[in-house]
Each structure stands twice: as structure tokens, then as C-alpha cells.
C-alpha positions, 0 to 999 in steps of 0.5 A: 449484500457484500460483506467485507472482513478486514483487520483494521480501519485504515484511512485509505481502506475506509475511503474505498469502502465509502465509495464502494457503499455509495456505488453499490446501490446502482448494482442492487447491492449493499455493503457492510464491513466487519473490523477485527480491531480499531488499530494495530501496533505501528499503525499511526492512525485512529478509529474515527467512526463519525467520519466513516460513511459505510455501514460497519461493525467493530467486533469485540475480540482478543488481540495477541502479539508474538515475536512481531506477529500481531493477530486477532480472534473475534468469535462474534464474526460467525454471529455477524455473518449469520445476521448479515447473510452476505451473498458475497463475502470478501475476506481480507487480511493475513490468511493465518489470522484466527478470525479470518480462518473462522470466517473464510473456512467455517461451515457454520456461517457459509456465504454463496460466494467467498473470495480471499483478498490476498496481497501476497506474492512469491517474492514476499512470502516467508515460508515457501515449504514445510508445514506452514506452507502446506497449511496455507495451501489448504486454506487458499484451496477452500475459497471459490475465488480471489481478489488481488491487487496485481499480477504477481499476487494473482499468480501466487493465489492461483498457485496456492489455490491448487486449481483454476479459479476466478480472479478479481483485480482489486488494487490499493486505492487513494484519494487522488484529489487529496494528493494532487498538485493543483497549481505550479506554486504548490511545490514552492509553498510546501517547501516553505512550510517544511523549511526546505530550499527552493533550488534542490532536487528533492528525493523522498522515501516514505515508510518504516525505517527498517531493513525490509524497506532498504533504507540504509542501502538507499542512504549509503548509495546516495552518500557514496555518489561523488559530491558533484553529482549530489551537490544540488540534491537532498534525500529525505526520509519520512517515518520512524523505525529500527534503522533510525539511529543508523540513518542519523549517523549517515545523515550527519556525514552527508552535510545536509544531503540526507534528512530525516523528517520523522513520522507524519500524518496524512497531511504531513506526508502530502506536504512532503510529496508536494515538495518533492521531485522524485519518490523512492521506495527501495524495498526488499520485500513488499506485497503491495505498497501504497506509498508509491501510489500516493506519490504517483497521485501527487505527480512525482517521478517514481523509483520503485524496487522490483521487489514491490508486488505492484511495480509493473502496475505503477512503473511499467503500465504508467511509464512513471519512472524507473525500476530499481533492479537491486535494492542492495545497490540503487545507485543506477536509479539514483543517478538516473533521477539526478541526471534528468532535467526538470522538464523530463521529471515533470513530464514523467510525473504527469504520466504517473498522475494520469495513470493513478487517477484512472487506475488507483482512485477510490472511485475507479477501484470501487466501480471496477470491483462492482463491475467484475463481481456483478456484470462480467 
């Protein structure tokens, strides 16, 4: 049995676990997922067990928040592991979560094979030295192998583990069919639904409106472009966050060039992506963002910060757009996107979509994990 321990049931994770459960029988395995909590602060989705097709347990526990750090303590995780008797245990989430520490390090509920599912990398780490860094290395060293989404995360996990260990590639995955454009008219229909003009070059960033995502720098760089360069373009932000008030000020100065659409559910995000020409994520620190994978599945040209952990796997491997070298000044990337022809952007977007279908679909990622665990 494969047991996966993770923090909460997010839609993209539950879809992946459903596919993993469906395909596991072919490998003579079963799957069970242990969740620490139904949700966390600033997570805009709920717990819908009736829609989840994989066996799972929502464990009782205590949940704490301290200075922006939210964590879980589920003492029943040891009982669950003794009950399920996994042959493979994949522990995902923040390495310093008490429940993660209990399951991953405890000798009271050992599994023959324990992997730590880590999305961290050197560009995204907060504590590089000191006591916390020392404790993190001690924790990583207890695992027999790592599951990681990209090469940066693989390099980081191995550096923390202290010795060569097996690495399983486990990227973020999406329902590629949900985001795909099925007809050339989808863009026009989505723009009509959103009240957006037909003749604009539409750039969109989806994510929390905060300093870490580089939202103010992106908006200011767009606003600073000569009026003639951005006359037929609009920069749209989807999400909410602490930078929202400052972004509204910049939007008011832009004379319609910058627009805030607020928080949207999965279908709302889908409609915005269908309406757009270009996706942007100007992040300053991001282990493994999902939003550019969704945008690639929608067939968009991608502008992605080099600080994103999966930038090579999305942009370079898929020839899917342009890397933002410096998120404090994304002007060059904006100019590049605004000077491409519609045909060029469409061709780049199609490459992004093809790569997303083969690399980031829930079915492909689930099968890839099972192949790596049991056949390679």
C-alpha cells in the first residue's frame, strides 16, 4: 500500500490522487491519503469528500497559526500508519509541521520505504544557516528517498539529505482538459463573459497580490512603458492580498491599462486564462508554482520569473515563452510579449499546451510516479 500524508485536500492534489488510485491496481498497489486538515488560511477551496474518488482519512487534530506560519498537530497519524501498514510512505508538506515530523521520523510507525515530498529549493529557502537550518538537515537525512517536482528541488533535497539517495520526479499536475481551449471561438466567448474588449493584447497574472509575487513591480513596469507600446494591451490581476490597495492606485493611473478582477474560483480562473494571450508570474520566491502550469494547459505564452523553481521545466523544456531574469524589473519580458505577432504567440502557446499535456497532466504524473516507484 502507498500512503500519502499531506496537509489539506486542494483540487489539483485530489485530482492527482484520484488518478493515482485508479492506476495503482495495475501495479498491484492500493493508495490511501491522510489529510491534516480540511483547509488553511488563504486557501479558497473547501473539503468535498463526496467528489473525491481516492480512499482517504481526514485526521482530527490541532491547528496553530503564529506570525503567518500555519501548522498542524495530528497525534492520530501514528495510529493510522499502524492501521494501514504502508509499504511506501510519501510524506508531503512543510518539513517542520509537527504531524510531518511524527510520521516521517517516528520509529513507532515505520514503513519499509519513506520518501519526503519536497518542493523547496535554494532560491526559496528562508533559513540558510543557524539552528533551523541544522534541524532541517537532520530531518531530511532521516528519509530514504525524495520526491521532488523539478531539478532545483532535487539538488536542494540531496544537499540537505547529506548523502546520495534515490530521487523520484513528481511535478505539480493539472486537469489539462479542464483548461484547454477546444475551439478558436473560446477566447472571444470568454472575453464577452468577462466584459473584456476583443481587440486587446491581454496579459494576466494569477496569484496572491503580495510583494513575494512581484505584483507591484509588474504593474509599475507596465505603467512605465511608453503609452504607444501599451496602447492596445491590458494587464489583468486575478487574486487578492496585501498589495491590493497599492495596485488599485496604479490601476487608476493606467486609464484602463491595468485591471484587478479579484479572487476567482477554478472556473473563473479558467475563463480568464481562455480570454488571455499571455500569462505572467513575476514572482520573487516560489518553490513550484501551479498557475503557470494551468496557463500552459490553456495554451498561453508564458512569462515566468527565473526565481520560480519549475521555470526550466515549463519555459525551457517546453519552449513556451520567456524567462523574466529580474522580477524587480520585468520590462524586457513585457516588451517581448507586446511585440510578438498574434501568430507567434499562438504558436508558442500551442507548444506550451503540448508540453503541459505530456508532462503535467494528472494521468501522466500519476503513471510516472508509479513507474518510478515500482518498475525502475
